[in-house]
N, C-alpha and C positions, 0 to 999 in steps of 0.2 A: 141412373149415369150421368146425365144431361145435367141432372140438378146439382150432383156432386161436384162436376166442372165449373160448373156456373159458381157456385159456391166457393171455390179455390180461385177463382180469378177475380170475386169481389175481395176475398183475403187478401190477396197481391195487391189490389189495387187500393184499399185503403192503407196497407203498409207502406207503399208507395207515398202516398199522400201525407201520411203522418211523420214518415222521415223528413220527406223535404220540408214540412212546417218545422218540425223540429230542428232541423239543422239551419234553415234561415234565422229562426228566433233565437235557440239556446247554443248554436254550434260555437267552438273554439274561435278566437278572433285571433290568436298567437300561440306558438310553439313554446311550450314552459319547461322546467326542470330539467329530467335527464335526457329527453329528444331534442330540446333546444341546443344542449352543450355537446352533444354527438354530433348534432347535424352540423355544426357550424364548425366543427374540426375537420368533418368530413371536408366540407366544402374548402375551407381555407387551408388544411394544412395536410390534407391527404391522408388522414389517419384517422382509425377508428379509436377515438380514446374519449375519455368521461373524465378521471380524475384530473387534476391539476394543482401544483403546488410549486411555487416560486416560479411562475410564469414557465412551468415544464409540465407540457402535456403527457400523461401516461400512455401506451396500447390500452386498451378496453380488454379485459375479461370477466368485467361485473357485469355486466349487459348483455343479453343475447342480441345478434347481430340482425335479426331480419327484418324488424321493424326499421329500426335506422335506413338501413341499405332501402327499404320500401322507400322511405320519405325522400332519402337522397337519390334514387331512381327517377321520381317524378320531379324534382327540381331538376336533374340531367334534361330530362324531357320539357321541361316548361323553363328553360333559362332567364325569360324575362320577368318570373314570379308574376305572371297572369292568373289569378284567382287562383293562387296556390294553395291556400288553405280550402277553400270549397272543392276544388280537385281532390285533395286528400279525402275529405268528408264524404262526397258523391261516391267515390271508389269505395268507400268503407259502406256505404249506403247498397252498393251494387251488391257486395260479397256477402251482406248480410240478406237479402233477397234471394241470392244463390244459397244461402244457408237454409231458406226456408224451402225453397223448391228441393234440394236435395234430402232434406229431412223429410219431406212429405213420401219420397221416395223409397226411404229405409221404412217408416209406417206403413207404407203399402205392404210391405213383406209379410208384416204381421198381424196388420189389422184391417177393418173393412174401411171402405172409403169415407163413410160419416164419422168413424172414430179417429182416423187420421185426418181430417180437417178439424176435427176439435181440438186434436193436440196443435196443427198447425195455428190456428184460430189464437190459443194462448200464447205459442211461442211467438207469433208476428207481432200481437199486440203488447205481449209483457214490457210494459213501462222501462225496464233497466236496460232491456235489448234495444229500444229505441232510442233512448237517452246514450247508450253507448257509442251508435253511430255520430252523434255530434262532439265527439271527443276526440283531439289529439292522442287517441291511445290504443295499443296493439290488441286491445280485446274483440273487436268487430273482426279483425282477422282470424284471432284465434277460435272464434265460435265457428266460422265457416271452415277453418282447417280441420277442427274435432269431426263436423259435421262430414266431409269429405273424406275424412279417415274412417267414419264409422260405415259410410257407405260402401266405400271399395273394402273394407273389412269383411262383410256380409255378402257382397258379391263373390269375393273369393271362395267364403264357406258355402253358399247356396249355389254358385254357378263353376267354381274352380276351372276358370279361364286364366291362361299366363298373362294376357294384358292388364288384367286386375292387379296383379302382384305388381307392377311397374306403377300403375298409378296409387296403390296402398303404399308404395316404399317413396313415391313423390310425398304425397301427405306426411307422413312419417317424419322424412327428413324436415322438411318445412316446419314442423312442428318442433323437432328438438333446436332448430335455429331459433323459433321464436319464443320457445321454453325449454330450458336445457333439463329440466327434470323430467319431459317427456321422455327421455330414454329408458327410464325404467320401466315405465306403463308399456312403451312398445316391446321389451325384452318379454314383459309379462303376457302381452299379448300374442306373442310367437309362441309363446307354451300353451294358449288358450285356440290357437289355430292349429297346431299339432295336434292336441287332445281331439278336437273335433274331427279333422281332415286326415289323419297321421299320413301325412306326406311330408318325409323331412327334405326333400328336394326343394320344395316351396319354401321351407323356414330359410334354406340356404341362401335361395335367391332372395329372399327379402331381406334377411340380414345385410348382404354384401350389396344388395341394389343401394339401401338406405345408407350403408357406408360410404359408399362411393360420392351418393351425393353431399354428405358434409363432409368429405373427407379434407375439401381444401381450407374449410376454416380449422379443421382440426391439426392441418399439417401448419396453419398459421399459428396456432395456440402452441404448438411444441416447439417450433422453431422460436419463439418470443419468449416462452414462460417454461418450456422443458417440460411440460406436462400435456397428457392427451387428455384434452377435455374441450367443452364447448363455453360452460361460462364457471366462474368459479366464487360462488356468492352465497355458498351454503353458510358460511361463517357469521357474515353480515346478517343473513336473514333469520339466524338462529340465535343471535344477540338482540336483534331489534324484538323479537316476540320472547326474550326470557332474559329481561334486565329489569332492573329494581322499579322502574317507571312503566314497564309494560302493561297494558291493556291487551285485548284480543287482537287490536289492531297494531299493535307494536307501540315503540318509543324509539326515537333516534337520538334520545338526550344521554350524552357523555358525561358521567358524575363521577367516575372513578378518574383519580389523578395519574395513580401508575398507568391504567390505560391510554389515557390520553398523552401521556410523555413516551410511553410505546410505537404508538401512532406518530408522533411528532419527530423521532430520531429511526424512522424507516429508511433505509439507504433509497437515496432517489435514482434509482434506474428502471430500466425497462421492465423489471418483475414487481414493481411497487404496487398495482391492483390485485397482485396476487397476495403478496406479502400481508398486505393490510386486511385482507379477510381471512387469513390466517392467524391474527391477534384477534379480530372479531371472534371467529371460533373458541380459541384458547378462551376468552374471558365469558364467552356464553355458557361455557362447558364448565368451567369454575362457579359460575352462578348456579346453575342447575347441582351440582354437586353439593355446593354449602346448602341450599334451601330447597330438596327434591319435593318436601310436600307442598312448598307454596307454587313451585312452577309445573308439578302435577295438577294442581287444583286449576290452575291458569290453563294447561292443556284441555282439560274437561270445556271451560269458560270458551276457549276458542271453537271445541268442537260444537259446542252448542249455538254460537254466533254464527257458524258456517252453515248450521243444518238450518236454524230456524232464525233467530234475531240476536242482536248485539246489544245488551241493555245499557254498554258502557261506551258506545260509539260517539267520536267527534266528529264524525264527517258531516259536512255541510247537507242539510235537507235529509239527512239519513231516515229521519221519523216522519216523513212526508207520508201520508198515508197512498197517497200513488205509488209508493215504495213498499213500504213497510206489509198492508194487505196482501197485495198478489205473491209477496214474497214468504209471506208465513202459510199463506193458501197452498201454495205450490209445494211446501218443503212439507205441509203434513200430509198432503195427498201422496208425494213422492213415498214416505216413510212408511204410511201405511200400505203402500205398493211393495214394499221391501219385506216387509213380513208376510205377504201373500205368496211372493215370488222364492223367499228361502225354503218354503215348505216344497217347492214343485223343481222336479227336472228340466228346465226350460233354459233354452239358450240364450233368452235374454236375461240369465242371471249375469252373464258378461256386464252389462248395464250395471245392474247391482254392485258386484266388485268394483267397478272403474269410479262409481259415485262414492262407496265406502273408502277405497284405498285413497282417493284426492282430497277426501275430509279430513283422514286421520293424516295424511303425509302432511299436507297443508297446516295442520292445527299445532305440529311441532315448532311453526315458525309463527305467522301472524297471520292474520285474515283481514283483508281489506273488502267493500263492498262488492267491488267488481268481481272479486273470485269467482262469487258465486254465478255470476253471469257464463263462465266457461263451463258449469255444469248443468246449465239449462236445457241442451238437448237432450241429457240422459234423462233429466227428470220430466221433460214431455215424454220420453219413451215409456217411462214408469208411469204416469200417468193413464197416458193409454191403456196399458195394460190395465190397470185400476179399472176403468171405466169397461173395460172389456168382461173381467171379472167379476164386476157388480151387475153388471146385465144379464150373465148366465147363471150368478146366483139368484137375481130376481124371478 
């Protein structure tokens, strides 16, 4: 017992050292892309806005709000911008360490301390997970919230206490505000909880507690766009992953003159963000209907890229051995574990379904390297099951 605790503390120690070194040597030195634009508008225009045309900024419904608000909150608490970026990166490092601690708690519900520590060792030292802390990106926060979500999901199932319903609802609501599509996973998880616990009152509490948490943003969107939704980016994401120049990682090149004209003639009002996404959606559907075989083949390419490796990636350093070897190894092990699990009546099949659902859903759109990091906690659980299974077989 003392040895397993010592092993875990050693893992945490090296996790901290590696993350500090990575932040200091590879950490982002500025905020770029969409985060820069949204943060600027929050600071200078008191508007959550992303798109701008003819010096007019439009209310945002394209990007989920949690991470911009996280960046903005740190700005408010640090008005003199002293070490602003470093503060963000070190907070992200802390969330990753919390993810490690809570994932171990989850693993200990199902596996021995030794097997759990092996899983945590892989998780904490996974190169992409360490690198994710060094980037101004929502992925570190997402990994932490997913682990937090899983932890309280199984607290509800195994302990069945009311306080766990509230904690689970908080994590669910925050994940929806971070990734709008998580609402679908939340609803499917409620069905899973009911099947296991047969307690309909708990489902009602979970649903409405989560709804209350996200309701201010839903009300904001209804007031501006007259739609009850967290985000409206399905159209753009579908088009980016399904157009003439799309690889598994997508393409943003607008090559259709009629599409370009439609975008340029959108009415410049508060619904601009919503209406432009509708154009993208219409064009994406048109593409798929015109060449269904082409996009079906592309779908399976994206599926393979998500699960294993993207042979057509253009991302810098994607083919670095420190990225490719761990990714392929963990992906193969997860896949083998899925094959074993599907033949058993095991509560861990929730993670199999979570894993497969995410892969199948995101492959409809496009696949970026960081997407696989959001599934890393699930893969660790599956790998621990495989280790346990192989030991029993031996």
